[in-house]
C-alpha positions, 0 to 999 in steps of 0.5 A, spaced: 290 317 196 296 320 193 293 321 186 288 326 189 294 330 194 297 330 186 291 333 184 289 338 190 297 340 190 298 341 183 291 342 180 288 346 186 280 343 188 277 345 182 281 339 179 280 334 184 272 336 183 272 336 176 276 329 178 271 327 184 264 327 179 268 324 174 268 318 177 262 319 181 260 319 173 264 312 171 263 308 177 255 309 176 255 307 169 259 302 171 254 298 176 249 300 172 253 294 166 254 290 171 249 289 174 246 288 167 250 283 166 250 279 173 242 278 172 243 275 165 249 270 168 245 265 171 238 264 165 245 264 160 248 259 164 243 255 165 239 254 159 247 254 155 248 248 160 241 245 158 243 245 150 237 250 149 241 256 145 234 258 143 232 260 149 238 263 150 235 271 145 234 275 150 241 276 151 241 281 146 236 285 149 240 285 155 247 288 149 242 293 149 240 296 153 246 297 156 249 301 150 243 304 149 244 306 156 250 309 155 249 311 149 244 315 153 248 317 159 254 321 155 247 325 150 245 327 157 252 329 159 253 333 154 246 336 153 245 338 160 253 339 164 249 343 169 244 339 172 247 333 172 254 334 176 250 339 181 247 332 183 254 331 187 257 338 187 252 343 190 249 347 185 253 354 187 261 351 184 258 347 178 261 353 174 268 352 177 267 345 173 264 347 167 
């Protein structure tokens, strides 16, 4: 709350809106990473506990998925910033953020 108030006072509300949009993208990307790692935990732990190390090959696909998703999100943000920003903010206010 203090950080949001400081942004609204010193940077005006435009800075606060940009800060909010950035936080939305950070949380979305973190949720995908956490979801994929949480999905792999039971599979890895069961096979690790049973000393079946050959069955843990799928962990590489989970790591690759998170890396591809992060790269894709960063590329889309670089190529289409107005389109992705308009997901979180009305289309009339996107020119302030770009």
